[in-house]
N, C-alpha and C positions, 0 to 999 in steps of 0.2 A: 459577488459569488452567493447563490442559494445555500450551499452547505457549508461556507466559511466557517460558524459556528460549530459546526459538527467535527471539526479537524482533530479535536484532543479526543473524539470518542472512537473516529478511524484510528487514530495512532494506538488506542489500550486495546480496541477489541475489534480488528479488521476480517472480513469473511476469507481473505485472499491475501497472499504476499509472497512477493518473486522479486528478482533480481533482472535490470533492463540488458539487456545483452548489448546494447547499443550504446552504453555507457564505460565503454571500456577505459581502463587507468581510472575512475574513479568510485568511490565508495557510496553505493544509492540502493535502495530499496524502494519498490511499489508496492501500495497497500492501497485494497479493495476493498468496499464496503457496500453491502446493499442498500438500500433505503426506496424511496419511489421510482429513485435513477439508483445505475450503478456509479458510484465516484471512484477516482485512482488519484490517488495520493503519491505523488513521488519525491520521496526525502535524499539529500545528500549530504554526506559528512564534508564539512571542510577541513580537512587536514594539518592543513597550517595556523589556522586559528583556534582551531578545537569545539566545533559547535556543528550542530545539525540543522538544517532549513530545509522546508518546504521549496523545492523546485517547480514544481506542477502541482495543480488540483483541476481534474476535469471530469465530465461522464465518459461511460465507457459503456459500449454495447454489449449485450449477452452473447451476441455473436465472438466477439475479440473475446473475451472472459471463456467462453467454452475452447475456439483456439489454441490460446495461450496455457487453458490446462491439459488440454492433449499433448501440447507441444513439452509441457512439463516446466513453463515461464513461469508459471503460476502453480503456486498449492495452497488447498485449503486450510485456513488454521482456526484453530478454536481454543479460549482460555478455560483453562480449568478454574473455578472461580472456588471449589471448593478446600477450606484450610484442611491440610496434614494434620495429623494429631497423633 
């Protein structure tokens, strides 16, 4: 996969975050990061064994991002890197 080495960066500073409404009964989150391509990483929680894992990773078209923003499925996300004094 073209962006597999970018997974830590996508997790630490996604551009968009959301929940997949089709994942009823599971703890999951979608993270989207803009590079040359828009990349979506789906992360799920295995409650029984107590760990998180990447369940999917693929490119996502700009139109899908816009529709998901409009529907409220995803939200823009920013990390404040300034330290509080």
